[in-house]
Kinemage of the C-alpha trace (Angstrom):
@kinemage 1
@onewidth
@group {chain A} dominant
@subgroup {mainchain}
@vectorlist {calphas} color= white
{ca unk a 1} P -13.739 52.420 124.289
{ca unk a 2} L -12.098 53.317 120.981
{ca unk a 3} L -8.418 52.756 120.240
{ca unk a 4} L -7.259 54.881 117.306
{ca unk a 5} L -4.391 53.733 115.109
{ca unk a 6} L -2.680 55.461 112.230
{ca unk a 7} L -3.888 54.325 108.814
{ca unk a 8} L -0.745 52.237 108.235
{ca unk a 9} L -0.786 50.667 111.698
{ca unk a 10} L -4.471 49.850 111.373
{ca unk a 11} L -3.886 48.051 108.087
{ca unk a 12} L -0.924 46.114 109.468
{ca unk a 13} L -1.866 45.516 113.105
{ca unk a 14} L -5.599 46.176 113.589
{ca unk a 15} L -6.827 42.586 113.338
{ca unk a 16} L -3.910 41.236 115.355
{ca unk a 17} L -4.503 43.756 118.130
{ca unk a 18} L -8.183 42.828 118.275
{ca unk a 19} L -7.242 39.159 118.525
{ca unk a 20} L -4.616 39.843 121.191
{ca unk a 21} L -7.200 41.605 123.340
{ca unk a 22} L -9.622 38.715 122.902
{ca unk a 23} L -6.989 36.218 124.014
{ca unk a 24} L -5.183 38.175 126.724
{ca unk a 25} L -7.744 40.347 128.502
{ca unk a 26} L -8.666 39.057 131.971
{ca unk a 27} L -12.217 37.718 131.943
{ca unk a 28} L -13.088 39.939 134.922
{ca unk a 29} L -11.726 43.322 136.007
{ca unk a 30} L -12.557 44.964 139.362
{ca unk a 31} L -15.540 42.677 139.724
{ca unk a 32} L -16.954 43.215 136.225
{ca unk a 33} L -16.947 40.899 133.253
{ca unk a 34} L -14.927 42.146 130.274
{ca unk a 35} L -16.932 39.895 127.948
{ca unk a 36} L -20.048 41.032 126.110
{ca unk a 37} L -22.819 38.711 124.996
{ca unk a 38} L -24.368 38.693 121.519
{ca unk a 39} L -26.778 41.512 120.601
{ca unk a 40} L -30.286 41.169 122.026
{ca unk a 41} L -33.478 41.703 120.052
{ca unk a 42} L -32.845 45.457 119.801
{ca unk a 43} L -29.107 45.201 119.166
{ca unk a 44} L -27.787 45.874 122.694
{ca unk a 45} L -24.823 43.846 123.967
{ca unk a 46} L -24.702 43.291 127.723
{ca unk a 47} L -21.900 42.084 129.980
{ca unk a 48} L -21.849 38.300 130.289
{ca unk a 49} L -19.526 36.226 132.463
{ca unk a 50} L -17.508 33.470 130.811
{ca unk a 51} L -15.234 30.880 132.407
{ca unk a 52} L -13.148 29.980 129.383
{ca unk a 53} L -12.459 30.886 125.789
{ca unk a 54} L -11.701 34.232 124.140
{ca unk a 55} L -13.168 37.484 125.485
{ca unk a 56} L -15.700 39.116 123.185
{ca unk a 57} L -14.680 42.598 124.207
{ca unk a 58} L -16.304 45.862 123.167
{ca unk a 59} L -13.113 47.763 122.347
{ca unk a 60} L -13.342 49.363 118.922
{ca unk a 61} L -10.039 49.440 117.060
{ca unk a 62} L -10.208 51.913 114.219
{ca unk a 63} L -8.667 54.996 112.617
{ca unk a 64} L -9.700 58.573 113.241
{ca unk a 65} L -11.115 59.064 109.716
{ca unk a 66} L -13.033 55.752 109.811
{ca unk a 67} L -14.550 56.586 113.201
{ca unk a 68} L -15.729 60.063 112.242
{ca unk a 69} L -17.029 58.890 108.857
{ca unk a 70} L -19.085 56.155 110.511
{ca unk a 71} L -20.296 58.257 113.471
{ca unk a 72} L -20.821 61.671 111.875
{ca unk a 73} L -20.939 60.813 108.185
{ca unk a 74} L -18.077 63.276 107.717
{ca unk a 75} L -14.327 63.300 108.305
{ca unk a 76} L -13.716 66.741 109.849
{ca unk a 77} L -10.002 66.663 109.029
{ca unk a 78} L -11.121 68.156 105.721
{ca unk a 79} L -13.029 71.413 105.421
{ca unk a 80} L -16.393 71.526 107.175
{ca unk a 81} L -18.962 73.012 104.800
{ca unk a 82} L -22.084 74.890 105.884
{ca unk a 83} L -24.263 71.927 104.914
{ca unk a 84} L -22.149 69.622 107.063
{ca unk a 85} L -22.843 71.751 110.126
{ca unk a 86} L -26.554 71.942 109.317
{ca unk a 87} L -27.099 68.227 108.760
{ca unk a 88} L -25.055 66.575 111.531
{ca unk a 89} L -27.210 66.230 114.682
{ca unk a 90} L -25.812 68.241 117.553
{ca unk a 91} L -26.130 65.240 119.879
{ca unk a 92} L -23.473 63.592 117.710
{ca unk a 93} L -21.297 66.704 117.774
{ca unk a 94} L -21.711 66.766 121.552
{ca unk a 95} L -20.692 63.118 121.847
{ca unk a 96} L -17.433 63.498 119.935
{ca unk a 97} L -16.427 66.704 121.739
{ca unk a 98} L -17.471 65.899 125.324
{ca unk a 99} L -16.287 62.307 125.795
{ca unk a 100} L -13.059 61.521 127.619
{ca unk a 101} L -9.779 61.323 125.706
{ca unk a 102} L -7.298 59.327 127.758
{ca unk a 103} L -4.361 59.652 125.360
{ca unk a 104} L -3.877 61.392 122.018
{ca unk a 105} L -0.700 59.736 120.864
{ca unk a 106} L -1.376 60.560 117.220
{ca unk a 107} L -1.770 64.259 118.005
{ca unk a 108} L -4.849 64.471 115.747
{ca unk a 109} L -7.886 63.661 117.835
{ca unk a 110} L -7.910 66.734 120.062
{ca unk a 111} L -7.344 69.006 117.050
{ca unk a 112} L -10.480 67.575 115.476
{ca unk a 113} L -12.437 67.907 118.695
{ca unk a 114} L -11.392 71.554 118.937
{ca unk a 115} L -12.528 72.085 115.347
{ca unk a 116} L -15.962 70.654 116.193
{ca unk a 117} L -16.241 72.298 119.613
{ca unk a 118} L -19.077 74.564 118.448
{ca unk a 119} L -20.723 76.011 115.361
{ca unk a 120} L -18.964 78.727 113.328
{ca unk a 121} L -20.368 82.164 114.084
{ca unk a 122} L -22.572 82.561 110.992
{ca unk a 123} L -23.989 79.046 111.352
{ca unk a 124} L -24.731 79.875 114.991
{ca unk a 125} L -26.531 83.068 113.937
{ca unk a 126} L -28.549 81.103 111.377
{ca unk a 127} L -29.635 78.615 114.054
{ca unk a 128} L -30.587 81.448 116.415
{ca unk a 129} L -32.675 82.999 113.631
{ca unk a 130} L -34.462 79.702 113.071
{ca unk a 131} L -35.118 79.141 116.780
{ca unk a 132} L -36.639 82.576 117.318
{ca unk a 133} L -38.757 81.891 114.211
{ca unk a 134} L -40.043 78.642 115.784
{ca unk a 135} L -41.228 80.567 118.804
{ca unk a 136} L -42.814 83.286 116.668
{ca unk a 137} L -44.896 80.687 114.839
{ca unk a 138} L -46.729 79.523 117.959
{ca unk a 139} L -46.304 82.029 120.775
{ca unk a 140} L -49.853 83.404 120.393
{ca unk a 141} L -51.473 79.966 120.241
{ca unk a 142} L -51.406 79.253 123.981
{ca unk a 143} L -54.013 81.970 124.389
{ca unk a 144} L -55.867 81.375 121.131
{ca unk a 145} L -56.476 77.686 121.873
{ca unk a 146} L -57.357 78.397 125.497
{ca unk a 147} L -59.778 81.115 124.449
{ca unk a 148} L -61.887 78.625 122.472
{ca unk a 149} L -61.945 76.085 125.286
{ca unk a 150} L -59.171 73.816 123.998
{ca unk a 151} L -57.190 73.541 127.210
{ca unk a 152} L -55.424 70.349 126.152
{ca unk a 153} L -54.284 72.034 122.952
{ca unk a 154} L -53.082 75.018 124.968
{ca unk a 155} L -51.050 72.707 127.212
{ca unk a 156} L -49.487 70.933 124.239
{ca unk a 157} L -48.473 74.210 122.609
{ca unk a 158} L -47.144 75.541 125.912
{ca unk a 159} L -44.947 72.459 126.267
{ca unk a 160} L -43.676 72.933 122.706
{ca unk a 161} L -42.806 76.544 123.509
{ca unk a 162} L -41.029 75.514 126.699
{ca unk a 163} L -38.913 73.100 124.667
{ca unk a 164} L -38.242 75.786 122.051
{ca unk a 165} L -37.138 78.254 124.727
{ca unk a 166} L -34.847 75.672 126.299
{ca unk a 167} L -33.237 74.974 122.922
{ca unk a 168} L -32.845 78.708 122.380
{ca unk a 169} L -30.991 78.945 125.686
{ca unk a 170} L -28.553 76.211 124.647
{ca unk a 171} L -27.863 78.194 121.488
{ca unk a 172} L -27.446 81.486 123.296
{ca unk a 173} L -24.968 79.899 125.686
{ca unk a 174} L -23.148 78.196 122.770
{ca unk a 175} L -23.714 74.721 124.135
{ca unk a 176} L -24.660 71.636 122.144
{ca unk a 177} L -27.963 70.199 123.378
{ca unk a 178} L -28.230 66.471 124.086
{ca unk a 179} L -31.131 64.317 122.970
{ca unk a 180} L -34.357 64.079 124.944
{ca unk a 181} L -33.269 61.686 127.711
{ca unk a 182} L -30.645 64.139 128.973
{ca unk a 183} L -32.194 67.387 127.734
{ca unk a 184} L -33.698 68.556 131.033
{ca unk a 185} L -30.644 67.515 133.028
{ca unk a 186} L -28.311 69.423 130.721
{ca unk a 187} L -30.591 72.466 130.746
{ca unk a 188} L -30.428 72.562 134.548
{ca unk a 189} L -26.649 73.101 134.206
{ca unk a 190} L -26.878 76.149 131.930
{ca unk a 191} L -26.015 79.545 133.396
{ca unk a 192} L -29.577 80.790 132.789
{ca unk a 193} L -31.225 77.823 134.479
{ca unk a 194} L -31.479 79.166 138.055
{ca unk a 195} L -33.785 81.940 136.795
{ca unk a 196} L -35.574 80.152 133.980
{ca unk a 197} L -36.013 76.637 135.352
{ca unk a 198} L -38.651 77.505 137.993
{ca unk a 199} L -40.543 79.708 135.523
{ca unk a 200} L -40.724 76.945 132.936
{ca unk a 201} L -41.772 74.510 135.650
{ca unk a 202} L -44.649 76.841 136.468
{ca unk a 203} L -45.685 76.919 132.804
{ca unk a 204} L -45.947 73.144 132.823
{ca unk a 205} L -47.927 73.093 136.081
{ca unk a 206} L -50.344 75.906 135.179
{ca unk a 207} L -54.038 74.985 135.251
{ca unk a 208} L -55.336 77.733 132.965
{ca unk a 209} L -54.145 79.309 129.726
{ca unk a 210} L -53.943 82.728 131.334
{ca unk a 211} L -51.624 81.393 134.029
{ca unk a 212} L -49.538 79.639 131.353
{ca unk a 213} L -49.338 82.867 129.392
{ca unk a 214} L -48.261 84.798 132.481
{ca unk a 215} L -45.316 82.486 133.160
{ca unk a 216} L -44.370 82.239 129.482
{ca unk a 217} L -44.356 86.029 129.297
{ca unk a 218} L -41.796 86.207 132.068
{ca unk a 219} L -39.702 83.550 130.293
{ca unk a 220} L -39.882 85.495 127.024
{ca unk a 221} L -38.678 88.647 128.725
{ca unk a 222} L -35.727 86.850 130.327
{ca unk a 223} L -34.540 85.278 127.067
{ca unk a 224} L -34.980 88.634 125.331
{ca unk a 225} L -32.669 90.159 127.935
{ca unk a 226} L -30.217 87.302 127.292
{ca unk a 227} L -30.337 88.123 123.593
{ca unk a 228} L -29.503 91.776 124.189
{ca unk a 229} L -26.591 90.728 126.420
{ca unk a 230} L -25.072 88.822 123.476
{ca unk a 231} L -24.588 92.096 121.590
{ca unk a 232} L -25.152 90.502 118.176
{ca unk a 233} L -27.883 92.994 117.174
{ca unk a 234} L -29.081 96.366 118.314
{ca unk a 235} L -30.859 96.253 121.667
{ca unk a 236} L -34.497 95.209 121.272
{ca unk a 237} L -37.500 95.871 123.496
{ca unk a 238} L -37.780 93.049 126.033
{ca unk a 239} L -41.390 93.562 127.143
{ca unk a 240} L -44.288 91.396 126.008
{ca unk a 241} L -47.106 93.176 124.192
{ca unk a 242} L -50.464 92.155 122.692
{ca unk a 243} L -50.502 90.010 119.560
{ca unk a 244} L -51.399 92.804 117.144
{ca unk a 245} L -55.108 93.641 117.767
{ca unk a 246} L -55.685 90.538 119.879
{ca unk a 247} L -55.230 90.343 123.643
{ca unk a 248} L -52.656 87.507 123.743
{ca unk a 249} L -49.267 88.440 125.209
{ca unk a 250} L -46.209 87.729 123.045
{ca unk a 251} L -42.618 88.908 122.701
{ca unk a 252} L -42.945 89.123 118.878
{ca unk a 253} L -40.046 86.756 118.365
{ca unk a 254} L -39.875 87.500 114.657
{ca unk a 255} L -38.213 90.829 115.583
{ca unk a 256} L -35.235 88.956 117.003
{ca unk a 257} L -35.064 86.576 114.040
{ca unk a 258} L -35.130 89.447 111.552
{ca unk a 259} L -32.354 91.372 113.291
{ca unk a 260} L -30.109 88.331 113.716
{ca unk a 261} L -30.545 87.412 110.067
{ca unk a 262} L -29.132 90.809 109.080
{ca unk a 263} L -25.877 89.925 110.865
{ca unk a 264} L -25.253 86.799 108.746
{ca unk a 265} L -22.610 87.372 106.088
{ca unk a 266} L -21.874 83.863 104.816
{ca unk a 267} L -23.140 83.709 101.197
{ca unk a 268} L -24.172 80.055 101.417
{ca unk a 269} L -26.352 80.784 104.439
{ca unk a 270} L -27.818 83.927 102.909
{ca unk a 271} L -28.995 81.838 99.944
{ca unk a 272} L -31.274 79.819 102.256
{ca unk a 273} L -34.514 81.768 102.066
{ca unk a 274} L -36.514 79.859 104.696
{ca unk a 275} L -35.125 79.817 108.234
{ca unk a 276} L -35.485 76.083 108.783
{ca unk a 277} L -32.303 75.936 110.840
{ca unk a 278} L -30.377 72.711 111.350
{ca unk a 279} L -31.584 69.126 111.272
{ca unk a 280} L -32.255 69.340 115.023
{ca unk a 281} L -34.772 72.120 114.403
{ca unk a 282} L -36.945 70.375 111.824
{ca unk a 283} L -36.521 66.614 112.380
{ca unk a 284} L -37.954 64.725 115.348
{ca unk a 285} L -37.220 61.098 114.450
{ca unk a 286} L -34.636 59.133 116.426
{ca unk a 287} L -34.057 56.664 113.586
{ca unk a 288} L -33.035 59.458 111.224
{ca unk a 289} L -30.932 61.310 113.780
{ca unk a 290} L -28.899 58.205 114.623
{ca unk a 291} L -28.096 57.120 111.081
{ca unk a 292} L -25.598 59.184 109.041
{ca unk a 293} L -26.699 57.584 105.774
{ca unk a 294} L -30.209 58.904 106.419
{ca unk a 295} L -29.552 62.360 107.840
{ca unk a 296} L -26.949 63.171 105.200
{ca unk a 297} L -29.722 62.926 102.597
{ca unk a 298} L -31.373 65.973 104.182
{ca unk a 299} L -28.761 68.231 102.590
{ca unk a 300} L -31.275 68.527 99.759
{ca unk a 301} L -33.470 70.646 102.063
{ca unk a 302} L -30.937 73.476 101.796
{ca unk a 303} L -29.851 73.177 98.193
{ca unk a 304} L -31.277 75.584 95.652
């Protein structure tokens, strides 16, 4: 739990409040210890019963700016720049906007959560452009690898495309995606999941590249229909067709990326010539994504 104090109260009372909790908390509450042991070998503190002495609680006493600076690497009470949105992992944005607020006595926390509730429109369009581009880069490879006898490679690429489609659905429904442990669970709660979930399951279970391609084709057509329903571009053809002169079925995702890009008006986003998207779309390293001092360095990827 976090307890947020005003800057002045934190300076005057923060340490005393922490000490008061250590001395006055009951050592057990509703059958659970309120005391936490020292960090284990990977830094995790677990509940540990004690019979005497102060309680080593896990209540964080802080200020709103200090919390957001340490957790996001940015205090959103100031102006959020384009590069802030692109370099803060969405799992972190999800955490600070979806957790429970039991009391907002300062009247500031919920305003900040509202501000971070989802990406600004042009940032959202930029991320959609990047996600369609990801799919365009590999959508023909399920068939191309399978055609040369590389069934394992075809399966790997199919799984990558399934993940890319799932991330696209989070974007289209304007929902932050959680990290991998909760990704499938959260996807099952999206509005599109009842239709898409069984199709993507069939992709993963398919025993041949042609069967994989068949199920992926149906998934492509459904997400293309979802795109048209957003009304952010002109309506685009939602049927899969051959990959140019080759027989592999694709939706030609670059068409969607190109049209969405035209709708972006923000000058800072229009300066970015390669649709790399946000940090979530080009980084796959948990250590980077969980450390603001590391992921903030990736701003250089977008700077001219």
